[in-house]
N, CA, C and O atoms as a DFTB+ gen file, in Angstrom:
768 C
 N C O
     1  1     199.801     -77.236     245.404
     2  2     198.981     -77.900     244.398
     3  2     199.023     -77.002     243.073
     4  3     198.940     -77.514     241.957
     5  1     199.148     -75.733     243.262
     6  2     199.132     -74.977     241.845
     7  2     200.305     -75.240     240.845
     8  3     200.228     -75.081     239.626
     9  1     201.374     -75.654     241.522
    10  2     202.406     -76.119     240.771
    11  2     202.138     -77.421     240.027
    12  3     202.550     -77.595     238.880
    13  1     201.454     -78.317     240.690
    14  2     201.000     -79.574     239.980
    15  2     200.210     -79.240     238.928
    16  3     200.529     -79.562     237.784
    17  1     199.105     -78.564     239.199
    18  2     198.164     -78.176     238.095
    19  2     198.881     -77.497     236.961
    20  3     198.578     -77.852     235.822
    21  1     199.888     -76.470     237.144
    22  2     200.520     -75.961     236.136
    23  2     201.272     -76.747     235.354
    24  3     201.359     -76.481     234.155
    25  1     201.990     -77.930     235.947
    26  2     202.802     -78.776     235.268
    27  2     201.990     -79.717     234.569
    28  3     202.371     -80.138     233.478
    29  1     200.811     -80.130     235.119
    30  2     199.948     -81.074     234.455
    31  2     199.468     -80.349     233.103
    32  3     199.541     -80.958     232.036
    33  1     198.996     -79.086     233.168
    34  2     198.465     -78.438     232.125
    35  2     199.585     -78.141     230.891
    36  3     199.299     -78.097     229.695
    37  1     200.656     -77.987     231.355
    38  2     201.898     -77.848     230.408
    39  2     202.169     -79.010     229.643
    40  3     202.437     -78.927     228.444
    41  1     202.112     -80.221     230.327
    42  2     202.301     -81.524     229.853
    43  2     201.255     -81.760     228.765
    44  3     201.586     -82.231     227.677
    45  1     200.046     -81.447     229.042
    46  2     198.887     -81.636     228.115
    47  2     199.146     -80.924     226.938
    48  3     199.127     -81.475     225.838
    49  1     199.436     -79.487     227.130
    50  2     199.601     -78.712     225.896
    51  2     200.878     -79.095     225.067
    52  3     200.950     -78.849     223.863
    53  1     201.938     -79.743     225.812
    54  2     202.997     -80.392     225.085
    55  2     202.674     -81.421     224.184
    56  3     203.187     -81.567     223.074
    57  1     201.669     -82.246     224.777
    58  2     201.219     -83.551     224.238
    59  2     200.445     -83.103     222.923
    60  3     200.730     -83.584     221.827
    61  1     199.550     -82.249     223.083
    62  2     198.688     -81.681     222.006
    63  2     199.405     -81.220     220.880
    64  3     199.097     -81.557     219.737
    65  1     200.514     -80.334     221.193
    66  2     201.387     -79.693     220.181
    67  2     202.128     -81.004     219.540
    68  3     202.235     -81.057     218.315
    69  1     202.586     -81.950     220.267
    70  2     203.334     -83.120     219.608
    71  2     202.612     -83.901     218.616
    72  3     203.150     -84.227     217.558
    73  1     201.322     -84.238     218.938
    74  2     200.332     -84.801     218.197
    75  2     200.144     -84.102     217.054
    76  3     200.226     -84.655     215.957
    77  1     199.812     -82.523     217.226
    78  2     199.465     -81.902     216.032
    79  2     200.737     -81.829     215.095
    80  3     200.570     -81.914     213.879
    81  1     201.896     -81.687     215.581
    82  2     203.114     -81.690     214.746
    83  2     203.337     -82.919     213.924
    84  3     203.746     -82.854     212.764
    85  1     203.033     -84.168     214.606
    86  2     203.067     -85.604     213.823
    87  2     202.021     -85.439     212.802
    88  3     202.242     -85.655     211.610
    89  1     200.817     -85.035     213.291
    90  2     199.826     -85.245     212.168
    91  2     200.155     -84.325     210.943
    92  3     199.974     -84.788     209.817
    93  1     200.621     -83.068     211.094
    94  2     200.999     -82.236     209.962
    95  2     202.031     -82.839     209.142
    96  3     201.946     -82.952     207.919
    97  1     203.104     -83.260     209.920
    98  2     204.256     -83.816     209.190
    99  2     203.822     -85.062     208.189
   100  3     204.226     -85.128     207.028
   101  1     203.017     -85.964     208.745
   102  2     202.481     -87.063     208.218
   103  2     201.663     -86.903     207.011
   104  3     201.751     -87.576     205.984
   105  1     200.830     -85.906     207.260
   106  2     199.843     -85.565     206.118
   107  2     200.425     -84.889     204.964
   108  3     199.968     -85.066     203.835
   109  1     201.597     -83.981     205.244
   110  2     202.354     -83.243     204.120
   111  2     203.183     -84.343     203.406
   112  3     203.447     -84.326     202.203
   113  1     203.578     -85.341     204.323
   114  2     204.512     -86.389     203.439
   115  2     203.728     -87.536     202.684
   116  3     204.155     -88.179     201.725
   117  1     202.347     -87.685     203.380
   118  2     201.741     -89.025     202.735
   119  2     200.305     -88.653     202.260
   120  3     199.640     -89.522     201.697
   121  1     199.793     -87.416     202.455
   122  2     198.412     -87.216     202.191
   123  2     197.461     -87.748     203.181
   124  3     197.593     -88.813     203.785
   125  1     196.500     -86.919     203.292
   126  2     195.447     -86.997     204.363
   127  2     194.812     -88.537     204.448
   128  3     194.750     -89.162     205.506
   129  1     194.362     -89.035     203.196
   130  2     193.935     -90.243     203.163
   131  2     194.792     -91.359     203.600
   132  3     194.226     -92.305     204.148
   133  1     196.046     -91.394     203.444
   134  2     196.923     -92.277     203.924
   135  2     197.382     -92.427     205.256
   136  3     198.033     -93.398     205.642
   137  1     196.988     -91.310     206.071
   138  2     197.281     -91.158     207.258
   139  2     196.221     -91.667     208.206
   140  3     195.065     -91.469     207.831
   141  1     196.388     -92.283     209.355
   142  2     195.487     -92.912     210.162
   143  2     195.720     -92.377     211.654
   144  3     196.882     -92.169     212.005
   145  1     194.767     -92.168     212.461
   146  2     194.967     -91.919     213.800
   147  2     195.950     -92.818     214.473
   148  3     196.631     -92.404     215.410
   149  1     196.034     -93.939     214.056
   150  2     196.959     -95.000     214.747
   151  2     198.503     -94.401     214.299
   152  3     199.443     -94.345     215.091
   153  1     198.558     -94.043     213.128
   154  2     199.991     -93.764     212.545
   155  2     200.365     -92.387     213.346
   156  3     201.503     -92.250     213.793
   157  1     199.408     -91.411     213.506
   158  2     199.653     -90.153     214.226
   159  2     200.134     -90.560     215.587
   160  3     201.217     -90.137     215.989
   161  1     199.435     -91.312     216.279
   162  2     199.623     -91.634     217.647
   163  2     201.043     -92.288     217.735
   164  3     201.809     -91.965     218.642
   165  1     201.362     -93.145     216.850
   166  2     202.606     -93.831     216.878
   167  2     203.859     -92.831     216.696
   168  3     204.880     -92.935     217.375
   169  1     203.663     -91.848     215.698
   170  2     204.717     -90.832     215.557
   171  2     204.843     -89.957     216.627
   172  3     205.931     -89.422     216.837
   173  1     203.761     -89.709     217.420
   174  2     203.882     -88.818     218.628
   175  2     204.313     -89.634     219.833
   176  3     204.644     -89.135     220.908
   177  1     204.279     -90.948     219.558
   178  2     204.612     -91.644     220.746
   179  2     203.854     -91.773     222.031
   180  3     204.328     -91.765     223.167
   181  1     202.487     -91.904     221.639
   182  2     201.470     -92.067     222.573
   183  2     200.498     -93.048     222.058
   184  3     200.585     -93.393     220.880
   185  1     199.435     -93.606     222.943
   186  2     198.834     -94.725     222.503
   187  2     197.523     -94.218     221.755
   188  3     197.222     -93.029     221.863
   189  1     196.816     -94.989     221.081
   190  2     195.469     -94.568     220.382
   191  2     194.544     -94.103     221.508
   192  3     193.821     -93.154     221.205
   193  1     194.447     -94.508     222.542
   194  2     193.532     -94.148     223.618
   195  2     193.914     -92.761     223.987
   196  3     193.009     -91.930     224.059
   197  1     195.148     -92.403     224.230
   198  2     195.667     -91.122     224.729
   199  2     195.437     -90.165     223.545
   200  3     195.098     -89.024     223.859
   201  1     195.566     -90.445     222.221
   202  2     195.074     -89.557     221.295
   203  2     193.669     -89.171     221.443
   204  3     193.293     -88.007     221.299
   205  1     192.883     -90.165     221.735
   206  2     191.399     -89.885     221.649
   207  2     191.055     -88.896     223.034
   208  3     190.038     -88.202     223.061
   209  1     191.924     -88.929     224.034
   210  2     191.758     -88.064     224.988
   211  2     191.965     -86.471     224.638
   212  3     191.468     -85.530     225.256
   213  1     192.826     -86.408     223.491
   214  2     193.212     -85.020     223.004
   215  2     192.169     -84.441     221.794
   216  3     191.601     -83.349     221.769
   217  1     192.114     -85.470     220.866
   218  2     191.467     -85.037     219.670
   219  2     190.359     -86.138     219.236
   220  3     190.477     -87.346     219.439
   221  1     189.427     -85.600     218.697
   222  2     188.127     -86.361     218.172
   223  2     188.670     -87.242     216.877
   224  3     188.260     -88.378     216.640
   225  1     189.620     -86.569     216.105
   226  2     190.057     -87.424     214.874
   227  2     191.298     -86.714     214.262
   228  3     191.805     -85.732     214.803
   229  1     191.735     -87.227     213.175
   230  2     193.048     -86.818     212.778
   231  2     192.914     -85.161     212.183
   232  3     193.827     -84.335     212.219
   233  1     191.622     -84.950     211.674
   234  2     191.285     -83.489     211.166
   235  2     191.485     -82.690     212.470
   236  3     192.319     -81.789     212.387
   237  1     191.033     -82.811     213.347
   238  2     191.254     -81.983     214.705
   239  2     192.752     -81.847     215.004
   240  3     193.205     -80.746     215.316
   241  1     193.517     -82.910     214.920
   242  2     194.864     -82.798     215.242
   243  2     195.519     -81.965     214.290
   244  3     196.277     -81.077     214.681
   245  1     195.296     -82.167     213.039
   246  2     195.701     -81.429     212.041
   247  2     195.657     -79.823     212.036
   248  3     196.576     -79.043     211.787
   249  1     194.203     -79.530     212.416
   250  2     194.037     -78.144     212.581
   251  2     194.219     -77.391     213.907
   252  3     193.864     -76.230     214.108
   253  1     194.852     -78.255     214.830
   254  2     195.094     -77.559     216.085
   255  2     195.895     -76.474     216.159
   256  3     195.644     -75.630     217.020
   257  1     196.919     -76.311     215.340
   258  2     197.864     -75.208     215.347
   259  2     197.214     -74.016     214.916
   260  3     197.451     -72.953     215.491
   261  1     196.328     -74.094     213.854
   262  2     195.647     -72.955     213.451
   263  2     194.815     -72.455     214.481
   264  3     194.773     -71.250     214.727
   265  1     194.097     -73.363     215.152
   266  2     193.172     -72.877     216.201
   267  2     193.916     -72.292     217.463
   268  3     193.355     -71.395     218.093
   269  1     195.049     -72.717     217.829
   270  2     195.806     -72.045     218.707
   271  2     196.136     -70.660     218.481
   272  3     195.999     -69.721     219.265
   273  1     196.670     -70.657     217.095
   274  2     197.124     -69.056     216.694
   275  2     195.968     -68.243     216.734
   276  3     196.125     -67.085     217.120
   277  1     194.764     -68.646     216.390
   278  2     193.483     -67.915     216.399
   279  2     193.183     -67.487     217.839
   280  3     192.841     -66.319     218.021
   281  1     193.277     -68.306     218.856
   282  2     193.094     -68.009     220.239
   283  2     194.036     -66.943     220.630
   284  3     193.626     -65.909     221.158
   285  1     195.350     -67.169     220.376
   286  2     196.407     -66.118     220.762
   287  2     196.086     -64.822     219.931
   288  3     196.079     -63.765     220.562
   289  1     195.844     -64.793     218.710
   290  2     195.458     -63.439     218.025
   291  2     194.335     -62.836     218.755
   292  3     194.447     -61.641     219.028
   293  1     193.278     -63.453     219.116
   294  2     192.111     -62.897     219.773
   295  2     192.401     -62.334     221.117
   296  3     191.873     -61.328     221.591
   297  1     193.335     -63.120     221.707
   298  2     193.713     -62.584     223.283
   299  2     194.652     -61.218     223.065
   300  3     194.584     -60.290     223.871
   301  1     195.532     -61.179     221.906
   302  2     196.429     -60.172     221.736
   303  2     195.472     -58.825     221.277
   304  3     195.798     -57.696     221.643
   305  1     194.415     -59.032     220.545
   306  2     193.631     -58.007     220.160
   307  2     192.827     -57.348     221.444
   308  3     192.647     -56.138     221.585
   309  1     192.414     -58.292     222.280
   310  2     191.609     -57.755     223.393
   311  2     192.667     -57.045     224.414
   312  3     192.300     -56.199     225.230
   313  1     193.775     -57.400     224.305
   314  2     194.834     -56.769     225.199
   315  2     195.466     -55.297     224.558
   316  3     196.170     -54.549     225.236
   317  1     195.131     -55.054     223.305
   318  2     195.579     -53.761     222.743
   319  2     195.086     -52.639     223.421
   320  3     193.947     -52.751     223.874
   321  1     195.715     -51.523     223.606
   322  2     195.273     -50.219     224.217
   323  2     193.927     -49.881     223.583
   324  3     193.648     -50.137     222.412
   325  1     193.047     -49.230     224.534
   326  2     191.699     -49.102     224.188
   327  2     191.421     -47.869     223.203
   328  3     190.337     -47.707     222.643
   329  1     192.629     -46.939     223.040
   330  2     192.530     -45.825     222.132
   331  2     192.733     -46.301     220.679
   332  3     192.429     -45.551     219.752
   333  1     193.221     -47.483     220.469
   334  2     193.383     -47.882     219.046
   335  2     191.943     -48.146     218.302
   336  3     190.965     -48.507     218.956
   337  1     191.898     -47.963     217.066
   338  2     190.813     -48.186     216.325
   339  2     190.800     -49.847     216.135
   340  3     191.738     -50.617     216.338
   341  1     189.633     -50.117     215.745
   342  2     189.519     -51.639     215.520
   343  2     190.575     -52.101     214.559
   344  3     191.328     -53.016     214.893
   345  1     190.680     -51.507     213.346
   346  2     191.700     -51.945     212.309
   347  2     193.138     -52.034     212.967
   348  3     193.898     -52.996     212.854
   349  1     193.407     -50.758     213.741
   350  2     194.931     -50.770     214.402
   351  2     195.190     -51.759     215.107
   352  3     196.284     -52.320     215.046
   353  1     194.047     -52.214     216.045
   354  2     194.289     -53.390     216.959
   355  2     194.424     -54.733     216.144
   356  3     195.305     -55.542     216.435
   357  1     193.666     -54.919     215.269
   358  2     193.863     -56.084     214.449
   359  2     195.200     -56.151     213.797
   360  3     195.835     -57.194     213.951
   361  1     195.714     -55.202     213.100
   362  2     196.938     -55.057     212.602
   363  2     198.245     -55.249     213.434
   364  3     199.264     -55.850     213.095
   365  1     198.017     -54.691     214.436
   366  2     199.103     -54.708     215.497
   367  2     199.255     -56.061     216.093
   368  3     200.367     -56.568     216.245
   369  1     198.022     -56.717     216.469
   370  2     198.011     -58.062     217.054
   371  2     198.517     -59.004     215.956
   372  3     199.119     -60.013     216.324
   373  1     198.339     -58.785     214.651
   374  2     198.836     -59.752     213.751
   375  2     200.167     -59.662     213.719
   376  3     200.826     -60.701     213.728
   377  1     200.754     -58.489     213.678
   378  2     202.272     -58.134     213.563
   379  2     202.791     -58.875     214.747
   380  3     203.771     -59.598     214.563
   381  1     202.251     -58.793     215.976
   382  2     203.016     -59.291     217.242
   383  2     202.954     -60.892     217.134
   384  3     203.923     -61.597     217.417
   385  1     201.645     -61.426     216.671
   386  2     201.720     -62.798     216.537
   387  2     202.742     -63.347     215.467
   388  3     203.364     -64.379     215.718
   389  1     202.910     -62.728     214.373
   390  2     204.010     -63.113     213.349
   391  2     205.413     -63.200     213.969
   392  3     206.258     -64.092     213.894
   393  1     205.418     -61.967     214.631
   394  2     206.866     -61.923     215.216
   395  2     207.204     -63.009     216.226
   396  3     208.334     -63.474     216.370
   397  1     205.954     -63.431     217.023
   398  2     206.296     -64.309     218.002
   399  2     206.391     -65.680     217.478
   400  3     207.125     -66.488     218.048
   401  1     205.694     -66.016     216.414
   402  2     205.489     -67.283     216.036
   403  2     206.847     -67.759     215.148
   404  3     207.210     -68.925     214.990
   405  1     207.437     -66.664     214.662
   406  2     208.692     -67.008     213.791
   407  2     208.426     -67.246     212.306
   408  3     207.230     -67.364     212.041
   409  1     209.158     -67.329     211.415
   410  2     209.107     -67.401     210.074
   411  2     209.048     -68.872     209.639
   412  3     209.903     -69.646     210.070
   413  1     208.110     -69.288     208.829
   414  2     207.959     -70.569     208.564
   415  2     208.698     -70.856     207.215
   416  3     208.958     -69.859     206.542
   417  1     209.038     -71.968     206.768
   418  2     209.717     -72.415     205.518
   419  2     208.707     -72.143     204.232
   420  3     207.532     -72.501     204.306
   421  1     209.144     -71.597     203.243
   422  2     208.094     -71.173     202.122
   423  2     207.663     -72.693     201.634
   424  3     206.471     -72.988     201.555
   425  1     208.555     -73.500     201.359
   426  2     208.215     -74.868     200.745
   427  2     207.318     -75.340     201.808
   428  3     206.122     -75.382     201.521
   429  1     207.694     -75.714     203.020
   430  2     206.738     -76.294     203.904
   431  2     205.306     -75.747     203.927
   432  3     204.320     -76.484     203.956
   433  1     205.256     -74.425     203.912
   434  2     204.034     -73.670     204.005
   435  2     203.118     -73.962     202.797
   436  3     201.901     -74.115     202.905
   437  1     203.771     -74.023     201.695
   438  2     202.989     -74.503     200.336
   439  2     202.601     -75.911     200.380
   440  3     201.560     -76.275     199.833
   441  1     203.374     -76.735     201.001
   442  2     202.818     -78.143     201.077
   443  2     201.667     -78.356     202.204
   444  3     200.716     -79.134     202.122
   445  1     201.956     -77.548     203.189
   446  2     200.891     -77.636     204.241
   447  2     199.554     -76.949     203.534
   448  3     198.438     -77.428     203.738
   449  1     199.691     -76.156     202.955
   450  2     198.433     -75.366     202.361
   451  2     197.708     -76.337     201.494
   452  3     196.486     -76.472     201.551
   453  1     198.550     -77.072     200.617
   454  2     198.028     -78.019     199.617
   455  2     197.288     -79.269     200.426
   456  3     196.194     -79.735     200.105
   457  1     198.072     -79.700     201.493
   458  2     197.504     -80.782     202.214
   459  2     196.179     -80.540     202.716
   460  3     195.306     -81.403     202.622
   461  1     195.962     -79.347     203.278
   462  2     194.795     -78.694     203.928
   463  2     193.654     -78.545     202.949
   464  3     192.541     -78.316     203.421
   465  1     193.808     -78.656     201.553
   466  2     192.833     -78.353     200.684
   467  2     192.059     -79.704     200.454
   468  3     191.428     -79.841     199.406
   469  1     192.084     -80.676     201.365
   470  2     191.364     -81.926     201.265
   471  2     189.815     -81.752     201.674
   472  3     189.514     -81.153     202.706
   473  1     188.984     -82.227     200.935
   474  2     187.472     -81.924     201.297
   475  2     187.099     -82.071     202.656
   476  3     186.350     -81.271     203.217
   477  1     187.640     -83.156     203.257
   478  2     187.158     -83.253     204.775
   479  2     187.694     -82.348     205.520
   480  3     187.196     -82.153     206.629
   481  1     188.796     -81.606     205.107
   482  2     189.350     -80.450     206.086
   483  2     188.611     -79.150     205.698
   484  3     188.387     -78.256     206.513
   485  1     188.264     -79.107     204.460
   486  2     187.670     -77.645     203.942
   487  2     186.492     -77.291     204.879
   488  3     186.453     -76.190     205.429
   489  1     185.406     -78.346     205.083
   490  2     184.318     -77.967     205.836
   491  2     184.650     -77.485     207.157
   492  3     184.115     -76.509     207.682
   493  1     185.670     -78.296     207.747
   494  2     186.134     -77.773     209.211
   495  2     186.787     -76.482     209.177
   496  3     186.641     -75.656     210.078
   497  1     187.428     -76.315     208.261
   498  2     188.207     -74.975     208.149
   499  2     187.199     -73.962     207.897
   500  3     187.435     -72.925     208.516
   501  1     186.061     -73.930     207.126
   502  2     185.219     -72.900     207.039
   503  2     184.379     -72.711     208.309
   504  3     183.964     -71.597     208.629
   505  1     184.152     -73.740     208.978
   506  2     183.488     -73.714     210.222
   507  2     184.420     -72.989     211.420
   508  3     183.913     -72.449     212.403
   509  1     185.633     -73.055     211.213
   510  2     186.597     -72.550     212.137
   511  2     186.694     -70.902     211.767
   512  3     186.737     -70.002     212.607
   513  1     186.715     -70.746     210.409
   514  2     186.886     -69.327     209.941
   515  2     185.617     -68.641     210.415
   516  3     185.755     -67.552     210.971
   517  1     184.383     -69.148     210.262
   518  2     183.153     -68.512     210.881
   519  2     183.247     -68.264     212.285
   520  3     182.784     -67.214     212.730
   521  1     183.828     -69.158     213.090
   522  2     184.048     -69.030     214.504
   523  2     185.035     -67.894     214.855
   524  3     184.835     -67.084     215.760
   525  1     186.138     -67.913     214.038
   526  2     187.085     -66.879     214.271
   527  2     186.405     -65.392     213.915
   528  3     186.488     -64.439     214.690
   529  1     185.790     -65.344     212.758
   530  2     185.286     -64.101     212.437
   531  2     184.269     -63.460     213.509
   532  3     184.111     -62.257     213.717
   533  1     183.645     -64.482     214.111
   534  2     182.764     -64.197     215.300
   535  2     183.613     -63.603     216.523
   536  3     183.265     -62.600     217.147
   537  1     184.650     -64.270     216.759
   538  2     185.508     -64.069     217.908
   539  2     186.212     -62.590     217.651
   540  3     186.201     -61.688     218.489
   541  1     186.771     -62.512     216.458
   542  2     187.408     -61.221     216.155
   543  2     186.436     -60.009     216.184
   544  3     186.816     -58.870     216.457
   545  1     185.199     -60.325     215.893
   546  2     184.298     -59.152     215.705
   547  2     183.853     -58.773     217.271
   548  3     183.538     -57.623     217.577
   549  1     183.863     -59.675     218.050
   550  2     183.606     -59.542     219.421
   551  2     184.731     -58.977     220.278
   552  3     184.521     -58.365     221.326
   553  1     186.007     -59.234     219.740
   554  2     187.360     -58.538     220.280
   555  2     187.453     -57.159     219.987
   556  3     188.060     -56.395     220.737
   557  1     186.786     -56.714     218.749
   558  2     187.033     -55.388     218.312
   559  2     185.795     -54.580     218.608
   560  3     185.815     -53.363     218.426
   561  1     184.736     -55.184     219.048
   562  2     183.637     -54.491     219.313
   563  2     183.716     -53.328     220.222
   564  3     184.325     -53.504     221.277
   565  1     183.243     -52.268     220.004
   566  2     183.304     -50.991     220.767
   567  2     184.549     -50.177     220.658
   568  3     184.806     -49.221     221.390
   569  1     185.350     -50.650     219.632
   570  2     186.355     -49.887     219.053
   571  2     186.103     -48.989     217.925
   572  3     185.188     -49.406     217.216
   573  1     186.585     -47.974     217.565
   574  2     186.153     -47.154     216.469
   575  2     186.286     -47.815     215.174
   576  3     187.356     -48.390     214.974
   577  1     185.444     -47.840     214.306
   578  2     185.491     -48.491     212.974
   579  2     184.339     -47.927     212.058
   580  3     183.161     -47.830     212.401
   581  1     184.831     -47.598     210.924
   582  2     183.611     -47.036     209.785
   583  2     182.860     -48.254     209.450
   584  3     181.805     -48.045     208.851
   585  1     183.145     -49.417     209.687
   586  2     182.178     -50.558     209.371
   587  2     181.824     -51.378     210.392
   588  3     182.593     -51.371     211.353
   589  1     180.775     -52.156     210.456
   590  2     180.438     -53.094     211.458
   591  2     181.536     -53.989     211.718
   592  3     182.264     -54.345     210.792
   593  1     181.752     -54.462     213.141
   594  2     182.765     -55.355     213.482
   595  2     182.841     -56.715     212.830
   596  3     183.911     -57.322     212.782
   597  1     181.688     -57.216     212.312
   598  2     181.718     -58.504     211.735
   599  2     182.251     -58.421     210.394
   600  3     182.942     -59.324     209.924
   601  1     181.907     -57.200     209.663
   602  2     182.489     -56.957     208.363
   603  2     183.979     -56.828     208.293
   604  3     184.694     -57.315     207.418
   605  1     184.405     -56.026     209.446
   606  2     185.746     -55.838     209.470
   607  2     186.610     -57.091     209.740
   608  3     187.685     -57.274     209.170
   609  1     186.060     -57.968     210.672
   610  2     186.674     -59.133     210.895
   611  2     186.842     -59.937     209.690
   612  3     187.913     -60.520     209.519
   613  1     185.833     -60.038     208.776
   614  2     185.781     -60.655     207.571
   615  2     186.920     -60.370     206.644
   616  3     187.670     -61.203     206.136
   617  1     186.942     -58.887     206.478
   618  2     187.926     -58.390     205.596
   619  2     189.128     -58.568     206.172
   620  3     190.020     -58.777     205.350
   621  1     189.489     -58.558     207.385
   622  2     190.882     -58.741     208.016
   623  2     191.213     -60.175     207.747
   624  3     192.382     -60.439     207.463
   625  1     190.349     -61.105     207.802
   626  2     190.682     -62.669     207.560
   627  2     191.149     -62.958     206.216
   628  3     192.033     -63.754     205.900
   629  1     190.282     -62.037     205.285
   630  2     190.541     -62.414     203.895
   631  2     191.954     -61.711     203.426
   632  3     192.672     -62.296     202.615
   633  1     192.271     -60.611     203.895
   634  2     193.517     -59.988     203.721
   635  2     194.662     -60.878     204.147
   636  3     195.649     -61.065     203.435
   637  1     194.452     -61.528     205.585
   638  2     195.533     -62.415     206.066
   639  2     195.712     -63.668     205.114
   640  3     196.822     -64.129     204.847
   641  1     194.538     -64.170     204.632
   642  2     194.726     -65.319     203.796
   643  2     195.544     -64.965     202.517
   644  3     196.484     -65.645     202.105
   645  1     195.109     -63.892     201.972
   646  2     195.604     -63.411     200.734
   647  2     197.069     -63.279     200.841
   648  3     197.846     -63.706     199.987
   649  1     197.440     -62.624     202.003
   650  2     198.848     -62.044     202.152
   651  2     199.644     -63.541     202.413
   652  3     200.828     -63.572     202.079
   653  1     199.164     -64.529     202.879
   654  2     199.879     -65.763     203.336
   655  2     200.143     -66.417     201.830
   656  3     201.242     -66.878     201.526
   657  1     199.028     -66.402     200.941
   658  2     199.138     -67.044     199.586
   659  2     200.281     -66.149     198.888
   660  3     201.219     -66.689     198.302
   661  1     200.161     -64.849     198.976
   662  2     201.318     -64.060     198.124
   663  2     202.536     -64.447     198.597
   664  3     203.442     -64.675     197.795
   665  1     202.707     -64.561     199.805
   666  2     204.257     -64.779     200.497
   667  2     204.709     -66.157     199.975
   668  3     205.847     -66.358     199.550
   669  1     203.709     -67.124     200.037
   670  2     204.167     -68.334     199.578
   671  2     204.393     -68.472     197.927
   672  3     205.276     -69.207     197.485
   673  1     203.646     -67.813     197.190
   674  2     203.860     -67.755     195.781
   675  2     204.991     -66.857     195.284
   676  3     205.474     -67.136     194.186
   677  1     205.450     -65.851     195.935
   678  2     206.358     -64.937     195.467
   679  2     207.803     -65.419     195.605
   680  3     208.115     -66.238     196.470
   681  1     208.636     -64.926     194.783
   682  2     210.121     -65.460     194.760
   683  2     210.917     -64.678     195.586
   684  3     211.989     -65.159     195.953
   685  1     210.529     -63.326     196.026
   686  2     211.343     -62.454     196.786
   687  2     211.751     -63.112     198.278
   688  3     211.056     -64.025     198.725
   689  1     212.649     -62.720     198.861
   690  2     213.139     -63.067     200.068
   691  2     212.548     -62.342     201.211
   692  3     213.174     -62.321     202.271
   693  1     211.261     -61.668     201.094
   694  2     210.807     -60.967     202.255
   695  2     210.172     -61.873     203.221
   696  3     209.742     -62.965     202.850
   697  1     210.094     -61.495     204.389
   698  2     209.316     -62.434     205.359
   699  2     207.991     -62.401     205.296
   700  3     207.427     -61.467     204.726
   701  1     207.250     -63.495     205.918
   702  2     205.829     -63.386     205.835
   703  2     205.239     -62.332     206.555
   704  3     204.099     -61.943     206.298
   705  1     205.967     -61.826     207.473
   706  2     205.411     -60.642     208.524
   707  2     205.436     -59.575     207.533
   708  3     204.399     -58.921     207.428
   709  1     206.496     -59.252     206.729
   710  2     206.491     -58.157     205.915
   711  2     205.407     -58.068     204.799
   712  3     204.813     -57.016     204.563
   713  1     205.199     -59.151     204.173
   714  2     204.044     -59.373     203.226
   715  2     202.745     -59.086     203.964
   716  3     201.930     -58.305     203.473
   717  1     202.548     -59.626     205.003
   718  2     201.254     -59.537     205.738
   719  2     200.948     -58.153     206.129
   720  3     199.863     -57.632     205.869
   721  1     202.115     -57.421     206.896
   722  2     201.855     -56.090     207.289
   723  2     201.775     -55.201     206.055
   724  3     201.099     -54.175     206.123
   725  1     202.372     -55.495     205.007
   726  2     202.259     -54.586     203.630
   727  2     200.696     -54.609     203.249
   728  3     199.971     -53.619     203.142
   729  1     200.322     -56.010     203.062
   730  2     198.952     -56.171     202.633
   731  2     197.854     -55.593     203.518
   732  3     196.832     -55.149     202.994
   733  1     198.010     -55.582     204.717
   734  2     197.092     -55.156     205.842
   735  2     197.152     -53.610     205.688
   736  3     196.125     -52.935     205.744
   737  1     198.252     -53.125     205.512
   738  2     198.537     -51.694     205.266
   739  2     197.722     -50.955     204.044
   740  3     197.126     -49.879     204.065
   741  1     197.895     -51.885     202.983
   742  2     197.072     -51.536     201.751
   743  2     195.673     -51.496     201.912
   744  3     194.996     -50.636     201.347
   745  1     195.154     -52.425     202.694
   746  2     193.814     -52.573     202.905
   747  2     193.353     -51.593     204.048
   748  3     192.142     -51.445     204.206
   749  1     194.212     -50.935     204.831
   750  2     193.962     -50.058     205.908
   751  2     193.304     -48.821     205.538
   752  3     192.545     -48.226     206.302
   753  1     193.660     -48.340     204.087
   754  2     193.185     -47.136     203.661
   755  2     191.560     -47.134     203.789
   756  3     190.999     -46.059     204.002
   757  1     190.949     -48.102     203.685
   758  2     189.395     -48.362     203.741
   759  2     188.926     -48.233     205.202
   760  3     187.804     -47.773     205.413
   761  1     189.769     -48.636     206.291
   762  2     189.242     -48.652     207.438
   763  2     189.869     -47.789     208.518
   764  3     189.654     -48.023     209.707
   765  1     190.644     -46.790     208.106
   766  2     191.306     -45.895     209.002
   767  2     190.910     -44.404     208.717
   768  3     191.389     -43.497     209.398
């Protein structure tokens, strides 16, 4: 029975990921307004009904990858050694996540960022950001920090966003991981 449940959950995760990738590709190519749930379902080789079993709408499908990375990051922070400060745990978990995810293409990242600036996505992203900050604050609560956990989490998220924008905009051949870790290191002087 355990194998069946594991296989079923793995298949569901694969379907969610396929739908997310199809949504992202279509939105980057055609813009959010031109993409329908039906076109995403077709591109993912599923029915409209199956799409609805996984996502409430195209915005949910589009933002799924970010939400998964956030969950992974929070889990990695909670798994960090208890002797690390809150900032050290955040930075180490970010480095792990970037190492495991792999390096995105700069042009693809730029187009994705622009596609996600659509007004209907911005409100959802802000809500996700607020939830992430709460989750990160809970994950580092109890660790040594010169500032409250919620402030630390908000500063961390700001640094991560800035580092990603810097990486996209710069002409150098540095990896995103290098830029993120350097930017976190610069900010760390305030939190260590």
